[in-house]
N, C-alpha and C positions, 0 to 999 in steps of 0.2 A: 336679506336673510329672513327666513320664515321658520317658525317653530310649529311643529305638529305633535300634539300629545296623543299617543296611540296606546291601546292595550293589546299586546300581542303575546302569543305563547311562543317563547323562544327558549332554546336550550342553552343557557348561559355557560360559557366555558370558564366558569369560576367555581371553585369548590363549594361556595355557599349554597349552590343549587343541589349539592349532593351530600351534605353533612348528615342529615337525618336518614341514614340508609335503612334503618329498621322500619320506618313508617312511610318513606317517600315511594309512591307507586311507580314513578317513572323519572326520567332525567330531565323533565321539562318543568320550568317555573313560569308562572303567570307574572309577567312583568309590565309595569306601566312606565314607558320611557318617552321622553320628549326628543323627537328627532328634529335635527336642524337641516334645512334645505337652503343651499346658497350656491348659485352658479359658479362664482369665483372660487370658493373653497373647494367645491367638488371637482372643478377642472384641475386645480393644482394637485390635489391628493391623487386624482386619477393619473396625472403625469408622473407623480412619485411612484405609483404602484405598478404601472404597466411593465417596465423592464423587469421588476421583481417577479410579477406573475408569469411573465414569459419564461424566465429562468426556472421557475418552479413547475413549468408545464401546465399552468392554469390559465393562460391567456385566452383560451377558447372555452373556458368552463363557466362563463357567466358569473364571475365573482362580482358582487356588489359591495361597495364601501359605504357604510352608514354612519353619519355623524350624530353623536348623542350629546345632548346638552347636559354636561356634567363637569364640574370643576376639577375632579380628581384626574390624576395621570393614570389612564387605564385604556386597555383595548382587549377585545375578546372576539371569538368567532362563533358563528352559528350556521351550520350547513355551509352554504356557498356565500355567506356574508361575513365581512369583517366590520365590526363595530369599533369605532374609535371615539373616545371622549374629547370634547372641545378643550378640556383642561390639558390634555396631552399635547394638543396643537399649540396652545399659547405658551406652555412651559418649555416646549422644545425650541431651543435657540437657533437651530439650524435645520435645513431640510433633511440632512443626513440622519438626524435623530429620529425624525418621523419615519424615514425610509427604513431604518433599522427595526422600528416597531412593526411596520407592515411586513418586513421580511420574516420576522418571528411568527406573526400570525399566519402568513402564507405557509410557513413550515408546518403549522398545525393542520391546515387544510390538506396540503399535499401529502402529509404523512398519515392521513386518515385517523388522526388522534381522537376525534370526537366519537367515531363509531367504536373504536377500541375502548374508549372510556366508558361508553354505555355498556359494553360487554363486562368491563370490570365492575361497573355499578351493579349489574345483575348478579355477578358472583358475590359481591359484598352484601347485597340484600339477602341472598340465600344464606350466606354465612351468619348474618345477624339474626335472621328468622329461625334458623336451626338452633343457634345458641339460645335464643329466647325460648323456643319450645322446650329444649332440654332443661333450661333453668326453671321454666314454669312447672315442668314435670317433677323436678327435684323439689320445688317449693310445695307442690301439692302433696308429694310423698311425705315431706317433712311435717306438713300440717296434719296429715292423716295419722302419722305415728307420734305426733306431739313432740317432734324433734326440732327444737328451735334452731339448732346448729345447721341441720340439713336444709331447713327453709331459708335461712340466711345465705347458705352456700348457693342455693338455687338462684336467689336474686343476684348474687355476685356473678354467677355463670352467665346469666342473661345480659347484665350490664357489661361484663368483660368481653363477651362475644361481639356486642355492638361496637365497643371501643376498638377491638382488634380489626373488625371489618373497616371501620372508619380510617384507622391508621394505614391499613393496607391500601385503601383507595388513595389516600393522600400521598403515600410513597410512590405509587404507580404514576400519579399525576406529576410529581416532581421529576420523575425520570423523563416523562414526555416533554416537560418544559425544557430540560437540559438538551434533549434531542432537537427541539425547535430552535434553541439558541445556536447550536452548531450548524444546523441546516441554514439558518439565516445568514451566517457568515459565508457559507458556500454560495448562496444567491448573490450576496454583495460582491464577492470576488468575481463571479461570472459576469456581473454587470459593470465591473470596473469602479466600484464604489467602496468607500471606507467603512470599516466596522467601528470606527471611533465613536460614532453617534450612539451605537448600542452600549458601549462602555460608559459613556457619559450618562445615559439613561439609568443604568444600574447604579452608578455612583450617586446619582440624585436620589434614587430610592433608598440606598444605604444611608445616605446623609439624613434623609427624612426620618428614618427609623431611629437613628442615633439622636437626632434633635428632639424627638418625642420621648426619649428615654424608654424606648420599648425594649423589653426583654422577652424575646420570642423563643418558644420551644420549636426547633426546626422540624420536629415530627408532627407538629400541629398545623402546619401550613401547606398549601398546595404548590407553591413555587419554591425553588431553591433560594436560600438566603442570598441577599444582594452581594455581600462580600464574597460568598462562595461562587456566585456566578461570575463576578469580576475576575477572581483568581483562575477559574476554569477557562475563561474566554480570552483574557488579555494576551497570553502568549500566542494563542492561535491567531488573534486579530492582528497582532503586531508583525506576524510573519508575512502578511499580505503586502504586496508591493503597492497597493492602493491605500494603505493605512493613513498616509499623510495628505491624501487628495482632498481638496477643499471643494465646497459647492460653488458653482459659477455665480458671479456677483448678481446677475439679473435674476437668477433663481432665488438667491438669498433675499433680494428686494421683494419679490413676490411673496416669499414666505413671511417676511416681516409685515407686509401689508395685510396678509391673512391674520396674523396674530393681533394686529391693531384692530381689525374689524371685529374679531371675536371678543376682544377685551372691551371695545366700545359697546357692543350689543349686550354682553353678559354682565358687565360691571360698571360701565360708564366711563366718562372722560378721565377721572382720576386714575383709574386702572391703566389707561393708555399712557398717562404721564409717568406713572411708576415704571411701566414696561420699557419706555424709551427715554428715561431721564438722562441717559448718556448722550442722546442726540435728539433733543426736543424739536429741532427745526428740520429734521429729515423728513422725507416723503412719508414713511410709515406713520410717524407720530402725527403729522398733519392730516393724513388720511383718517386716522382714528379720531382726531379732533373734529374733523368735518362731519363724520358720522355721529359723534356724540352731540354736536350742535344741532344736527337734524333731529335726532331723537329727543332732544330737550325742547323741541317746539319752536325753533328759530330758523325757519326755512330761508329767510333772506340772507342771513349771515352764513348759513351752511352753503347756500348756492355760491356766494362769493368765494368761499374756501375751496369748494370743489372745482370751480372754474379756474382758480389759480393752479390747481393740480393738473387739470386737463391741459392748460397751456404748456406745462412741462412734459406731460405724457399724453399727447393728443390721440394716440392709437390704443389707449387702454380702454377696453370694452367696459370694464366694471366701474370705472369712474363715470362713464356715460350712464350706466345703470343707476348709480347713486344719484346722478343728476336727475334722472327720470323720477326716482322715488321722491326727491325733494320737491320737484315741480308738481307732482300729484298732491303732495301735502299742501302746497301753496295754491291749490285749485287752478293750476295752469295745465289742464289735461292735454291739450294739443301739443304744447311744447314738450310735455313729458313723453308723449307718444313718439315725437321726433327723436328725443334722446334715446329711447328704447330701440327705435329703428337703427340708430347709429350704433348702439351697443351690439345689436344682432349682426350688423355688417362687419364689425371688428372681431367678434368672438370666434374662436375656432369651431368649426362645425355649425350646427344650428341648435344651440342649447334650448331644450324645452322650457326650462324655467324662465329664461329671458323672453321667450316667445309668449309665455303666459303673462309676464309683466307687460309686454307690449299690448297684448289684448286687453288687459286691465285698464291701461291708459286710454286706449281707444274707446272702451266702454264708458269711461268717466267723462268723455266729451258730451255724451248724450245725443250726438247727431246721428240720425237714422242710418246714413250711409256708412259712417264709421263704426256704429254699433254692429252692423252686418259684417263688416270686416273684422271687428273684435271677436265675434262668434267663430269666424273661420280661423283666426289666429289662435284663439284659446283651444279650439278643437284640435288643431294640428299640434300645438304645444303639449296638450295632454295625451295625445297619441304617442308622443316621445317620452312623456313622464306620467304614465297612467296612474301611479300611486301618489301623485302630488294632490292630496285631497283638497287643499284650500282652493286650487284652481277651479274645481267644479262649481264652487259657489258663484264665481264670476261668470262661468259659462251658463249657469242657470239664469242669472240676471240678464245676460245678453239675450238668451232665447225668450225670456219673459217679456223683455222690451220689444222683441220682434213679433210677439204674439204666438210663438210656437210653444204652447203650454206643455204638450206631451214631451218635447225635447227638454224643456226646463225641468220637468219632474224627473225625467230619467237622469239628467245631470245631477240633480239633488240626490237621487238614489245612489249614484256613483260616489259622490262625496261621502255619504254615510258609510257606504260599503268599505271604502279605503281607509276610513277611520276605525273600522271594526265595529260600527254600530249597525249590526246586521238586521235587527228587527225594524229599525227606522228605514233602512235601505229597502227592505221588502215592501214596506207600506208605500213608499214613493214609487217603486218599480211597478207595483200593482196599479197604482193610479195612472202611471204613464202608459202602461200596456193597454188599458181600457180605451185610450185615445188613439192607439196605433193600429195599423192594418196588420192582421195576423201574418206571420212569416217574414216580415220586413226585418232588416238588421237591428233596428231599435227594439222591435217587439221581442226578438230572440235574445238580445242582451238583457232586457228586462226579465225575461223568463229565466235566464241564467242566475240572476240575482235572487229571484223569488225561490228558486229550487236549491239555492246554495245551502250546504250543510257544513257547519263549523267543524273542522277536524278535531278529533279527540273526544 
């Protein structure tokens, strides 16, 4: 599991991005988020999402699912991307709960809700600005005529107009949320899956609000009240012949292993114990324990634990990946490379993240022939995962050890570029380009980086 902190301009599908309608110039918020990259989790979430995206008519639309390192239970959309918090994945006890969340977010994308929300925002801005101008005019007139009442009324008109615009926007967004809920149930029915997970999610949200003693004005929030959502959806959900359908046991096992991994990385071994206190000797609990042991700097014991798991699940690619991680930490690079090669042979497709891990292990051997192979594997892996910024650091190291300084500097430029550090990217791209023959693919890519202009 790799964390990458990036600063990106994203239009959050959360009302927080739109509250200051009188002064916000656009529907975009500058947000610094930590993105989690992990081959195992991404493969599982993709498996959850594909049937839903197909039912929504989005399977050919290039929808990306992005994991955000955040403990809260939340998900949102931005363009053709669905962002889902790691907290939502650990709190969801079944695959069906996550699938319900994905179905809801797919409903937003398929329904074009973001574009219509931007249109509503523009109307709300106009309403607020006009009210403000009228209020200012009344205030000026009051001041000129020495009428304190008229001046006060003018201030009230300005504030009231902004409040009316804000409530109008919130009301519109609540209606879109309700539409996405109903659309999600349709997608679940089309794919033969239960909507029970959605209901459980809303019950959890309602319980959380009650536990916190929150007294919420329903006109001040962007989503329908959880109890309201449950009442609206429960009858519709229970009509489905799939309502009582359970997730397959093997899928539930993979789901729990994902939860154990996230808990171990985000909160440590005690979080894993709490999560699986009902079954402390089950595979998910032991998987999380092996990861926590590795993270705590005890590779020998961690290796024993993961080897015991591999004996029970010899064809699990991600146990082999963990074995490779542990062996790298134990300075056993060649054995780590073998473990990664095994993981690649077992994983469906050829995951770019695993290929980058394989290249990293080959690089760590320091042997010239394996370093050359490392550069090739890293380059291929990054061609499949071009936004995996951390991988370019290893690619730069590989090219540096091979004496190809131009390629090393271009790889460094790519890493900075995908982290949003555009000025640093341009510096290294310029240095790389000076060492390259004009018109070659590397020279042209460096030129693209040099000439890049940040949108907005």
